LOLUMMAR-443009 format. One record per residue: x, y, z of N, C-alpha, C, O in turn. Coordinates in steps of 0.1 Angstrom, whole numbers, plus 5000, padded with zeros to 4 digits. Atoms other than C-alpha are relative to their C-alpha. Layout:
# residues N
XYZXYZXYZXYZ...
//
This chain:
# residues 63
498950045008513328862357500349845003500849774995499750134996513528532376499149914993499549804990501150085007510228412359500549974986500449864981499450025014511828472325501049904999501049824990498850095000514928272335499349865001499749774994500750144998512627972347499249964987499249844983500850035013510428002316501049964989500849864982499050025010513528002294500649865003500949794993499450144997515027692313499049894996499449784991501050105003511727502309500049984985500049864980500150015014511527582272501349924995501149834987498750065004515227482267499949855002500449774994500050144997514627152285499049924992499449804989501050065009511527062264500749994986500549884980499450015013513527152232501049884999500949794991499050124998516426922243499349865001499849774995500750134999514026652252499449954987499549834984500650035012512326662219501149964990500949874982498850045010515726652200500549865003500949784994499550134996516726352221499149894995499549794989501050095004513526172213500149984985500049864980499950015016513926252175501349924996501349844986498850075005517526132174500049855004500549774996500150144997516725802192499149934991499349814988501050055009513725742169500649984986500449884979499350015014515925812138500949905000501049834990499050114999518625582150499349874999499849794991500750125001516125302156499449974985499449854980500550035014514625352120501149974991501049894982498750035008518125352105500449865001500849794992499650144998518825022121499149914994499549804989501150075006515524882109500250004984500249904977499749985013516325022074501249914995501249854985498850075004519824872073499849855001500449784993500450135000518524542084499249944988499449834984500850035012516024532056500750004987500549914979499350005013518324622029501149895001501549834991499150105000520924372042499449864997500049784991500850125004518224092040499750004986499849894980500249995013517324212007501349964990501249894980498950045008520924171994500449875002501149824993499650134998521423842010499049914991499449824985500950085009518223721992500350004985500149904978499649985013519423861959501349904997501449824988498850085002522823681963499649865001500349794994500450135000521023351971499349974987499549864981500650025014518923391940501049984989500949894981498950015009522023451920500749865001501149814990499350114998523723151935499149884994499649794987500950105005520522931927500050004986500149894980500149985014520423071892501349934994501349854984498750055004524122981887500149845001500549774992500150154998523722631902499249934989499649824983500850075009520722551879500650004985500549914978499449995014522722681848501149905000501349844989498950084999525722471859499549854998500249774992500650135001523522161863499649964987499849854982500650015013521822211831501149974989500949894980498950025009525222231813500649865002501249804992499450154998526221891829498949914997499149794998501150095004522821751818499549925013499049815011500450084987522021651855498550065003497849995011501349954996518821871857499049994988497850024989
//
């Protein structure tokens, strides 16, 4: 009976360790993903600003 309890404790500790590793990896991947999409949004906003500036300068015949 004691062997069964020890085996069960070892199995539970391995499962909890695997879950912890998975959660940490998922969190890191989510941070990378969020940073990537934040940079994409910033680049898109900058492109829109550049387009607007070019159009404004063309209207003023400065470009």
